C-alpha positions as CSV (number, residue, x, y, z in Angstrom):
1,M,-115.3,12.5,28.4
2,K,-118.3,13.8,30.3
3,R,-119.3,10.2,31.1
4,L,-115.9,9.6,32.6
5,W,-116.1,12.6,34.9
6,R,-119.7,11.5,35.9
7,R,-118.3,8.0,36.8
8,R,-116.0,9.4,39.4
9,G,-117.1,8.3,42.9
10,P,-117.4,10.2,46.1
11,A,-113.9,9.2,47.1
12,F,-112.5,10.8,44.0
13,W,-114.2,14.2,44.7
14,L,-113.2,14.0,48.3
15,A,-109.6,13.5,47.4
16,L,-109.8,16.3,44.8
17,A,-111.3,18.7,47.5
18,I,-108.6,17.8,49.8
19,L,-105.8,18.4,47.2
20,A,-107.4,21.8,46.4
21,T,-107.5,22.7,50.0
22,V,-103.9,21.7,50.5
23,L,-102.9,23.7,47.4
24,A,-104.8,26.7,48.7
25,I,-103.1,26.4,52.1
26,V,-99.7,26.2,50.5
27,V,-100.3,29.1,48.2
28,W,-101.6,31.2,51.1
29,G,-98.7,30.2,53.2
30,L,-96.2,31.2,50.7
31,A,-97.9,34.3,49.3
32,V,-99.4,36.1,52.4
33,P,-96.8,37.8,54.6
34,V,-96.5,37.0,58.3
35,G,-94.5,39.8,59.8
36,N,-95.4,43.4,60.7
37,G,-93.0,45.2,58.4
38,Q,-90.1,45.3,60.8
39,P,-86.8,44.4,59.0
40,Q,-84.8,41.5,60.3
41,L,-81.3,40.3,59.7
42,V,-80.9,36.8,58.4
43,T,-77.5,35.2,58.1
44,I,-76.9,32.3,55.7
45,E,-73.7,30.4,56.2
46,R,-71.8,28.7,53.2
47,G,-73.2,25.2,53.0
48,D,-76.6,26.0,54.5
49,S,-79.3,24.0,52.7
50,A,-82.7,25.3,51.8
51,S,-84.1,23.5,54.8
52,D,-81.6,25.1,57.2
53,V,-82.6,28.6,55.9
54,A,-86.2,27.7,56.3
55,I,-85.8,26.8,59.9
56,I,-84.0,30.0,60.5
57,L,-86.8,32.1,58.8
58,Q,-89.5,30.2,60.8
59,Q,-87.6,30.8,64.1
60,K,-87.4,34.5,63.4
61,G,-91.2,34.5,62.7
62,L,-90.8,35.5,59.1
63,I,-92.6,32.5,57.5
64,R,-95.4,30.2,58.6
65,S,-93.9,26.9,57.7
66,A,-90.3,25.8,57.2
67,D,-91.5,22.8,55.2
68,M,-93.6,24.9,52.7
69,F,-90.6,27.2,52.2
70,A,-88.2,24.3,51.6
71,V,-90.5,22.5,49.2
72,A,-91.0,25.7,47.2
73,A,-87.2,26.3,47.1
74,Y,-86.6,22.7,45.9
75,A,-89.5,22.6,43.5
76,T,-88.5,25.8,41.8
77,G,-84.7,25.0,41.8
78,Q,-84.0,28.2,43.7
79,W,-82.2,26.3,46.4
80,R,-79.2,26.3,44.1
81,R,-79.1,30.1,44.0
82,L,-79.3,30.9,47.8
83,Q,-76.5,33.3,48.7
84,A,-74.4,33.1,51.7
85,G,-74.1,36.3,53.7
86,R,-76.2,38.7,55.8
87,H,-79.6,39.6,54.4
88,E,-82.0,42.1,55.5
89,L,-85.5,40.9,55.0
90,D,-88.6,43.1,55.4
91,G,-91.2,41.6,57.6
92,S,-94.0,42.5,55.2
93,M,-92.4,40.2,52.5
94,S,-94.2,37.0,51.6
95,A,-92.3,33.7,51.7
96,T,-91.8,33.7,47.9
97,E,-90.5,37.2,48.0
98,M,-88.0,36.3,50.8
99,L,-86.8,33.4,48.6
100,E,-86.3,35.6,45.7
101,A,-84.4,38.1,48.0
102,L,-82.1,35.5,49.4
103,C,-81.2,34.4,45.9
104,R,-80.4,37.7,44.3
105,G,-78.8,39.2,47.5
106,S,-81.0,41.7,49.5
107,R,-79.8,45.3,50.1
108,R,-78.9,46.1,53.8
109,A,-79.2,49.4,55.4
110,W,-76.4,50.0,58.1
111,R,-74.7,52.8,60.0
112,W,-71.3,53.3,61.6
113,L,-71.3,53.6,65.5
114,A,-68.1,55.2,66.8
115,I,-67.4,54.6,70.5
116,P,-64.5,56.7,71.9
117,E,-62.1,55.4,74.6
118,G,-63.3,56.0,78.1
119,Y,-67.0,56.1,77.4
120,G,-69.1,54.5,80.2
121,T,-72.0,52.1,79.5
122,R,-74.6,54.8,79.9
123,Q,-72.7,57.1,77.4
124,I,-72.5,54.3,74.9
125,A,-76.2,53.7,75.4
126,D,-77.0,57.3,74.7
127,Q,-75.0,57.2,71.6
128,V,-76.8,54.2,70.3
129,Q,-80.1,56.0,70.9
130,Q,-78.9,59.3,69.3
131,Q,-77.9,57.2,66.2
132,G,-81.4,55.7,66.0
133,L,-79.9,52.2,66.6
134,G,-81.7,51.4,69.8
135,S,-82.9,52.7,73.2
136,T,-80.8,53.9,76.1
137,A,-82.8,51.8,78.5
138,A,-82.7,48.6,76.6
139,F,-78.8,48.9,75.9
140,V,-78.2,49.5,79.7
141,A,-80.5,46.5,80.6
142,A,-78.6,44.3,78.2
143,A,-75.2,45.4,79.4
144,S,-76.4,44.7,83.0
145,A,-77.0,41.0,82.2
146,P,-73.6,39.5,81.3
147,G,-75.0,36.1,81.7
148,S,-76.9,36.6,78.5
149,F,-73.6,36.6,76.5
150,T,-71.1,33.8,75.8
151,T,-67.5,34.7,75.5
152,A,-64.2,32.9,75.5
153,F,-63.0,35.2,78.4
154,P,-64.5,35.4,81.8
155,L,-67.1,38.0,82.3
156,P,-68.2,39.8,85.6
157,A,-71.5,38.8,87.1
158,D,-73.4,42.2,87.3
159,S,-72.1,44.5,84.5
160,L,-70.2,44.6,81.1
161,E,-68.6,48.0,82.1
162,G,-65.0,47.8,81.0
163,Y,-65.6,45.1,78.3
164,L,-67.5,47.2,75.8
165,F,-64.4,47.7,73.6
166,P,-64.2,51.2,72.1
167,D,-64.0,51.2,68.4
168,T,-66.0,52.1,65.2
169,Y,-68.7,49.4,64.5
170,R,-71.0,48.7,61.5
171,V,-74.5,48.2,62.7
172,D,-77.0,46.7,60.3
173,S,-80.6,47.7,60.5
174,G,-82.5,45.2,62.4
175,E,-79.8,44.5,65.0
176,T,-80.7,44.7,68.6
177,E,-79.0,46.4,71.5
178,S,-77.7,42.9,72.5
179,D,-76.4,42.3,68.9
180,I,-74.4,45.7,69.2
181,I,-73.0,44.6,72.6
182,A,-72.1,41.2,71.2
183,Q,-70.0,43.0,68.5
184,M,-68.2,44.9,71.2
185,L,-67.4,41.7,73.2
186,R,-66.1,40.0,70.0
187,R,-63.7,42.9,69.5
188,F,-62.6,42.7,73.1
189,D,-62.0,39.0,72.4
190,Q,-59.8,39.9,69.4
191,V,-57.8,42.8,70.8
192,V,-57.5,42.1,74.4
193,W,-58.1,38.4,75.2
194,N,-56.4,36.9,72.1
195,Q,-53.7,39.6,71.2
196,L,-52.7,40.8,74.7
197,F,-53.6,38.1,77.1
198,H,-53.1,35.1,74.5
199,G,-56.2,33.4,75.8
200,K,-55.1,33.3,79.5
201,P,-57.1,34.7,82.4
202,S,-54.1,36.5,84.0
203,Y,-51.1,38.4,83.2
204,R,-48.0,38.3,85.4
205,G,-50.1,37.2,88.4
206,R,-52.9,39.8,87.9
207,S,-56.3,38.8,86.7
208,L,-58.0,40.0,83.6
209,H,-60.6,41.8,85.5
210,D,-58.1,43.6,87.9
211,I,-56.2,44.8,84.9
212,V,-59.4,46.1,83.1
213,I,-60.3,48.0,86.3
214,L,-56.9,49.5,86.5
215,A,-57.0,50.4,82.9
216,S,-60.3,52.1,83.3
217,L,-58.8,54.4,86.0
218,V,-55.9,55.1,83.6
219,E,-58.2,55.9,80.7
220,W,-60.1,58.4,82.8
221,E,-57.1,60.1,84.4
222,A,-54.7,60.2,81.5
223,K,-55.1,62.9,78.7
224,H,-51.8,62.3,77.1
225,D,-50.7,59.0,75.8
226,N,-47.1,59.3,77.0
227,E,-48.4,59.4,80.6
228,R,-50.6,56.3,80.7
229,A,-47.9,53.9,81.7
230,T,-46.6,56.4,84.5
231,I,-50.1,56.9,85.8
232,A,-50.5,53.1,86.0
233,G,-47.1,52.9,87.7
234,V,-48.2,55.4,90.3
235,L,-51.4,53.4,91.0
236,V,-49.7,50.2,91.3
237,N,-47.1,51.7,93.6
238,R,-49.9,52.9,96.0
239,L,-51.5,49.5,95.8
240,S,-48.4,47.6,96.6
241,R,-47.7,49.8,99.6
242,G,-51.3,49.4,100.9
243,Q,-52.1,53.1,100.3
244,R,-55.5,54.1,99.3
245,L,-55.6,55.1,95.6
246,E,-57.3,58.4,96.3
247,C,-58.2,58.6,92.6
248,D,-60.4,61.3,91.6
249,A,-61.8,59.4,88.7
250,T,-63.5,56.8,91.0
251,V,-65.2,59.6,92.9
252,Q,-66.5,61.1,89.7
253,Y,-67.8,57.8,88.8
254,A,-69.4,57.3,92.2
255,L,-71.1,60.7,91.9
256,G,-72.6,59.6,88.7
257,E,-73.1,63.1,87.5
258,G,-70.5,63.3,84.7
259,R,-67.1,65.0,85.2
260,K,-67.0,67.9,87.5
261,P,-64.3,70.4,86.9
262,R,-63.1,70.2,90.5
263,L,-64.2,67.9,93.4
264,T,-65.2,69.3,96.8
265,N,-64.4,67.9,100.2
266,S,-68.0,66.8,100.3
267,D,-67.6,64.9,97.0
268,L,-64.6,63.2,98.4
269,S,-66.7,61.8,101.3
270,V,-69.4,60.3,99.2
271,Q,-70.4,56.9,100.5
272,S,-69.7,54.5,97.7
273,D,-67.6,51.3,97.3
274,Y,-66.1,53.1,94.4
275,N,-64.8,56.0,96.4
276,T,-61.1,55.1,96.7
277,Y,-60.5,58.0,99.1
278,L,-62.4,55.9,101.7
279,H,-61.8,52.3,100.6
280,P,-58.4,50.6,100.0
281,G,-57.5,48.6,96.9
282,L,-59.1,48.8,93.4
283,P,-62.8,49.7,93.1
284,P,-65.2,46.7,92.7
285,G,-65.4,47.2,88.9
286,P,-64.3,49.3,85.9
287,I,-65.4,52.9,85.8
288,C,-65.4,53.1,82.0
289,N,-64.5,51.1,78.9
290,P,-60.7,51.5,78.3
291,G,-59.0,51.4,74.9
292,D,-56.0,49.3,73.8
293,A,-53.3,51.9,75.0
294,S,-54.7,52.1,78.6
295,I,-55.0,48.4,78.9
296,R,-51.4,48.0,77.6
297,A,-50.3,50.4,80.3
298,A,-52.2,48.7,83.1
299,M,-50.5,45.4,82.0
300,D,-47.1,46.8,82.0
301,P,-46.9,49.9,84.3
302,A,-43.9,52.1,84.2
303,K,-41.5,51.4,87.0
304,V,-41.4,54.9,88.6
305,P,-40.7,56.2,92.2
306,Y,-43.8,58.3,92.1
307,L,-46.7,58.0,94.5
308,Y,-48.6,61.1,93.6
309,Y,-49.7,63.2,90.7
310,V,-51.7,66.4,90.1
311,A,-53.2,67.6,86.8
312,R,-52.1,70.7,85.0
313,P,-54.7,72.8,83.2
314,D,-53.6,71.3,79.9
315,G,-54.3,67.7,81.2
316,S,-50.7,66.7,81.7
317,H,-49.6,65.8,85.2
318,V,-46.8,66.7,87.7
319,F,-45.6,63.6,89.4
320,S,-44.1,63.4,92.9
321,A,-42.3,60.7,95.0
322,T,-43.2,62.3,98.3
323,Y,-46.2,63.9,99.9
324,S,-44.3,67.2,100.6
325,K,-43.3,67.5,96.9
326,H,-46.9,66.7,96.0
327,Q,-48.2,69.6,98.1
328,E,-45.7,71.9,96.5
329,A,-46.8,70.7,93.0
330,I,-50.4,71.4,93.9
331,V,-49.7,75.0,95.0
332,K,-47.6,75.6,91.8
333,V,-50.4,74.2,89.5
334,R,-53.1,76.2,91.2
335,N,-51.1,79.4,91.1
336,R,-50.7,79.0,87.4
337,K,-54.4,78.8,86.7
């Protein structure tokens, strides 16, 4: 036996050295982690092959070589046990540990994110940061770049304000601010685009964007559900007559200071395209993210004779058809305070 080994020529030993080197590289590639410990979400669809999964992992920077991972999956037979679904993979895992996790089904940490109707983009961003799900600045930046998202419905060019649908969302650890926004846009697609607009860009001659803008005004102004359609009717009546909306909500938005208990004459003169005391028509964009009820009200406003309304202390409104009646209503409301 020793003679047989001695008879091996240089080519044999070179090939053996190369094989050993390759095996060492493979073992190192599969056993030594690549990431920095940050968790990432990986989604496996039904029917995905081990090669498909390997490519996803490499694109996310979780493994060194898709080929090595696929070979290991096929060589060990684990390719048969890969589970479809969303998996949270720790960036400090080795490739072999990730393969095992994808076969047994990894545990995923998640939280609920509740977004009330009427929240603006900045308020949502603050909520995301408070919940430890991202940063305010990154969320606002992502929401200011609609072109980064693909939707079935048309998006405005400069901001997603109005389209971040208020709801309660499950946010898995590892999801980015853009992932959260994408969830909200998918929900808008389900509730508004498909159920209410039936996939059409307008409703009764009014565009989706104009209706979302009007709905945002209704959302901000209405405190009682039974008044939403009436408020929408008042605003539509003013628009159809060419009157300025003179909507306090748009001034509040233009001031950018949150809701003031009462606006001053100076506030009403603020120079902004959103100030509907100065500019006719709808403001250039939504002023908050309206919910389903306000969008329905904006789509089908009540047919009412009113052109004015004033808020009572309890949030309800007194509606008037003439300016003189409106002035009387203002005096009565203020005297009751």
